[in-house]
C-alpha positions in Angstrom: -85.4 22.8 -2.5 -82.0 23.3 -4.1 -81.7 22.7 -7.8 -78.8 20.3 -8.6 -76.0 21.6 -10.9 -75.4 18.9 -13.5 -72.8 20.6 -15.7 -70.6 23.7 -15.8 -69.8 23.6 -12.1 -66.7 23.8 -9.8 -66.0 21.5 -6.9 -65.1 23.4 -3.7 -64.2 21.5 -0.5 -66.6 22.0 2.3 -63.7 22.5 4.7 -62.9 26.0 3.3 -66.5 27.0 3.1 -67.0 26.1 6.7 -63.7 27.5 7.9 -64.5 30.6 9.9 -60.8 31.4 10.2 -60.6 32.3 6.5 -61.7 35.7 5.3 -64.3 36.1 2.5 -61.6 37.7 0.4 -59.4 34.7 0.6 -62.3 32.3 -0.1 -63.2 34.3 -3.2 -59.6 34.0 -4.5 -59.6 30.2 -3.7 -62.8 29.6 -5.5 -61.5 31.5 -8.6 -58.4 29.4 -8.6 -60.4 26.2 -8.3 -62.5 27.4 -11.2 -59.5 27.5 -13.5 -58.2 24.5 -15.5 -55.4 22.3 -13.9 -52.8 23.8 -16.3 -53.7 27.4 -15.6 -50.7 29.7 -14.9 -51.6 31.8 -11.9 -50.3 35.3 -11.1 -51.2 38.0 -8.6 -52.0 40.4 -11.4 -53.9 37.9 -13.4 -56.1 37.0 -10.4 -56.5 40.7 -9.6 -57.7 41.4 -13.1 -60.4 38.7 -13.2 -61.6 39.4 -9.7 -61.5 43.2 -10.3 -59.5 43.6 -7.0 -56.4 45.5 -6.1 -53.2 43.3 -6.6 -52.3 44.0 -2.9 -55.7 42.6 -1.8 -55.1 39.5 -3.8 -51.6 39.1 -2.5 -52.8 39.3 1.1 -55.5 36.7 0.3 -52.9 34.3 -1.2 -50.7 34.8 1.8 -53.7 33.9 4.1 -54.5 30.8 2.0 -50.9 29.7 2.1 -50.6 30.3 5.9 -53.8 28.2 6.4 -52.5 25.4 4.1 -55.1 25.8 1.3 -52.4 26.6 -1.3 -48.7 26.1 -1.7 -46.3 28.4 -3.5 -43.0 27.4 -5.2 -40.4 29.8 -6.5 -39.2 28.7 -9.9 -36.1 29.7 -11.8 -35.5 30.2 -15.6 -32.7 28.9 -17.8 -30.5 31.7 -16.5 -31.1 30.6 -12.9 -33.0 33.8 -12.2 -36.2 34.0 -10.3 -39.1 33.1 -12.6 -42.8 33.0 -11.9 -44.2 31.7 -8.7 -45.9 28.4 -9.1 -49.1 27.8 -7.2 -50.6 24.5 -6.0 -54.2 24.6 -5.0 -54.9 22.0 -2.3 -58.2 20.3 -1.2 -57.5 21.3 2.4 -54.7 22.1 4.9 -51.8 19.8 4.6 -49.6 19.1 7.6 -46.1 20.0 6.4 -43.2 20.2 8.9 -40.5 21.6 6.7 -39.7 22.8 3.2 -38.0 19.5 2.4 -41.3 17.7 3.2 -43.2 19.7 0.7 -44.5 17.7 -2.3 -42.8 18.6 -5.5 -45.0 20.5 -8.0 -44.7 17.6 -10.5 -46.0 15.1 -7.9 -49.6 16.0 -8.7 -52.7 14.5 -7.2 -55.5 14.3 -9.7 -57.8 15.9 -7.2 -55.6 19.0 -6.8 -54.7 21.8 -9.2 -51.3 23.1 -10.0 -50.3 25.7 -12.6 -48.1 25.0 -15.6 -44.5 24.2 -14.8 -43.0 27.7 -15.2 -39.5 26.3 -15.5 -40.4 25.0 -18.9 -38.7 27.1 -21.6 -41.9 27.2 -23.5 -43.5 29.3 -20.8 -40.8 32.1 -20.9 -40.1 34.6 -23.6 -36.3 34.6 -22.7 -33.4 32.4 -23.7 -30.2 31.9 -21.7 -28.2 34.5 -23.7 -31.0 37.1 -23.0 -30.9 38.2 -26.7 -33.4 35.9 -28.3 -37.0 35.2 -27.5 -38.8 31.8 -27.5 -41.1 31.7 -30.5 -43.2 29.0 -28.9 -44.3 31.4 -26.1 -46.0 33.6 -28.7 -47.4 30.8 -30.9 -48.7 28.9 -27.9 -50.4 31.9 -26.3 -52.1 33.1 -29.5 -52.9 29.5 -30.8 -51.5 30.1 -34.2 -48.4 29.6 -36.3 -46.2 32.5 -37.3 -46.6 33.9 -40.8 -43.4 34.0 -43.0 -43.2 37.8 -42.6 -43.3 37.4 -38.8 -40.5 34.8 -38.9 -38.4 37.3 -40.9 -39.1 39.9 -38.2 -38.1 37.5 -35.5 -34.8 36.7 -37.3 -34.2 40.4 -37.7 -34.6 41.0 -34.0 -32.1 38.2 -33.2 -29.7 39.5 -35.8 -29.9 43.1 -34.3 -29.7 41.6 -30.8 -32.9 43.3 -29.7 -33.4 43.0 -26.0 -36.0 40.2 -25.5 -37.3 42.0 -22.4 -38.3 44.9 -24.7 -40.0 42.5 -27.1 -42.0 41.0 -24.3 -43.1 44.4 -23.0 -44.0 45.5 -26.6 -46.1 42.3 -27.0 -48.0 43.2 -23.8 -48.4 46.8 -24.9 -50.2 45.5 -28.1 -52.5 43.1 -26.2 -55.5 45.2 -27.0 -55.3 43.9 -30.5 -55.9 40.4 -29.2 -56.7 38.1 -32.2 -55.4 40.7 -34.7 -52.0 41.0 -33.0 -49.1 40.3 -35.3 -45.3 40.8 -34.9 -45.6 43.6 -37.4 -47.5 45.6 -34.7 -44.8 44.7 -32.2 -42.0 45.7 -34.6 -43.7 49.1 -35.1 -43.8 49.7 -31.4 -40.1 48.8 -31.0 -39.1 51.1 -33.9 -41.2 53.9 -32.3 -39.5 53.4 -28.9 -36.0 53.4 -30.6 -36.9 56.8 -32.2 -37.9 58.1 -28.7 -34.6 56.9 -27.2 -36.3 54.1 -25.1 -33.6 51.5 -24.6 -34.3 49.7 -21.3 -37.4 47.8 -20.0 -37.9 50.4 -17.3 -37.9 53.2 -19.8 -40.5 51.2 -21.8 -42.7 50.6 -18.7 -42.6 54.3 -17.8 -43.4 55.4 -21.3 -46.5 53.1 -21.4 -47.5 54.3 -17.9 -47.3 58.0 -18.9 -49.2 57.3 -22.2 -52.0 55.5 -20.4 -52.1 58.4 -17.8 -52.4 60.9 -20.6 -55.1 58.9 -22.4 -57.0 58.8 -19.1 -56.8 62.6 -18.8 -58.1 63.0 -22.4 -61.0 60.6 -21.7 -62.0 62.3 -18.4 -61.8 65.7 -20.1 -64.0 64.5 -23.0 -66.5 62.8 -20.7 -66.9 65.9 -18.6 -68.2 67.9 -21.7 -66.7 71.1 -20.2 -68.4 70.7 -16.8 -65.1 70.2 -15.0 -62.3 72.7 -14.5 -58.7 71.7 -15.0 -58.1 71.3 -11.2 -61.1 68.9 -10.9 -59.9 67.0 -14.0 -56.4 66.8 -12.6 -57.8 65.5 -9.2 -59.8 62.8 -11.0 -56.8 61.7 -13.1 -54.5 61.5 -10.0 -57.1 59.2 -8.3 -57.0 56.6 -11.1 -54.5 53.7 -11.0 -52.0 55.3 -13.4 -52.1 58.5 -11.5 -51.5 56.7 -8.2 -48.5 54.8 -9.6 -46.9 57.9 -11.0 -47.3 59.7 -7.6 -45.8 56.8 -5.8 -43.0 56.5 -8.3 -42.1 60.2 -8.2 -42.3 60.4 -4.4 -40.1 57.3 -3.9 -37.5 58.6 -6.3 -37.5 62.1 -4.8 -37.3 60.8 -1.2 -34.6 58.2 -2.0 -32.3 60.7 -3.7 -32.8 63.5 -1.2 -32.4 61.0 1.7 -35.8 62.0 3.1 -36.7 60.1 6.2 -40.2 59.4 4.9 -38.7 57.0 2.3 -38.4 54.3 5.0 -42.1 54.7 5.8 -43.4 54.9 2.2 -41.3 51.8 1.3 -43.7 49.7 3.3 -46.9 51.5 2.2 -46.3 51.7 -1.6 -48.0 49.2 -4.0 -45.6 46.7 -5.2 -46.8 47.5 -8.8 -44.6 50.6 -8.6 -41.4 48.5 -8.5 -41.3 48.0 -12.3 -41.2 51.8 -12.8 -38.3 52.6 -10.5 -34.6 53.3 -11.4 -32.2 50.6 -10.3 -30.6 52.7 -7.5 -34.0 53.3 -5.8 -35.1 49.7 -6.2 -31.8 48.6 -4.6 -32.6 50.9 -1.6 -36.0 49.3 -1.2 -34.4 45.8 -1.4 -32.0 46.7 1.4 -34.8 48.0 3.6 -36.9 44.9 3.1 -33.9 42.7 3.9 -33.3 44.6 7.1 -36.9 44.4 8.2 -37.4 40.7 7.1 -40.3 41.7 4.8 -40.1 38.5 2.7 -43.1 39.2 0.5 -42.0 42.7 -0.6 -38.4 41.5 -0.9 -39.4 38.7 -3.2 -41.4 41.0 -5.4 -38.6 43.6 -5.6 -36.0 40.9 -6.3 -38.1 39.5 -9.1 -38.4 42.9 -10.7 -34.6 43.5 -10.2 -33.9 40.2 -12.0 -36.4 40.7 -14.7 -35.7 44.3 -15.6 -32.2 45.1 -14.6 -30.0 41.9 -14.7 -29.0 40.8 -18.2 
């Protein structure tokens, strides 16, 4: 006897449950996407976080679902005509689509299907066309509260000083651990600290955050070991964590690219795409050229998005 679920449930089409051509990994991602509300904004990193999976694993699962026709992806652009977030449409089952022109537009929604928010809406981006101001509604909408007068003054000061809105966005993300207590005063403190340290570009900020997290991980592992581990063992443990892995990939790719090491061409297709946001522009350009030459559309799209977001003003 099976107990009936009368509330707090998610509807999953039997077709994907019975589809033996779909991996369990892809089914898990599909179920999680169906679990979200119709206006949910999906991303590879967001799904990876909630599923506690590697972003690469989630990316492969999404590609599998797309190939089988269980989801559709649409590349959106922002007000500057740059690549914006990918929009996902979760379908009830494989749709027979002969060409891109036959694909239903994301706004042509079926009530029984789920699609994320329209990422072309200015409210869902923290950038404006002049790339010097940030959209207040993105912050207020995300944290479900109005800005305080002191925060509005801070925002006006950023605009007056032409603070790079990409740095503002990264600083907000860096203060995410504060959650409900996050204010623009916290973000302003971070921006001032970065200015003192000579951090001027989004990539500089990303690398500073990465190095700081890596150092904190090292402190935590050392404290948790209670003196039972030597420095070599601690270093080995730190390098095995995510931040350590990203730093190793970053440093190797930079070194190989600038010394014209033949291994660069191999590592370019093995590295996690997460590392793209920590690379200098010249190295990222070399990766983009390789992906173009080898028709690696997935990696090319990721690298181009990072190029647009972090390097093109």
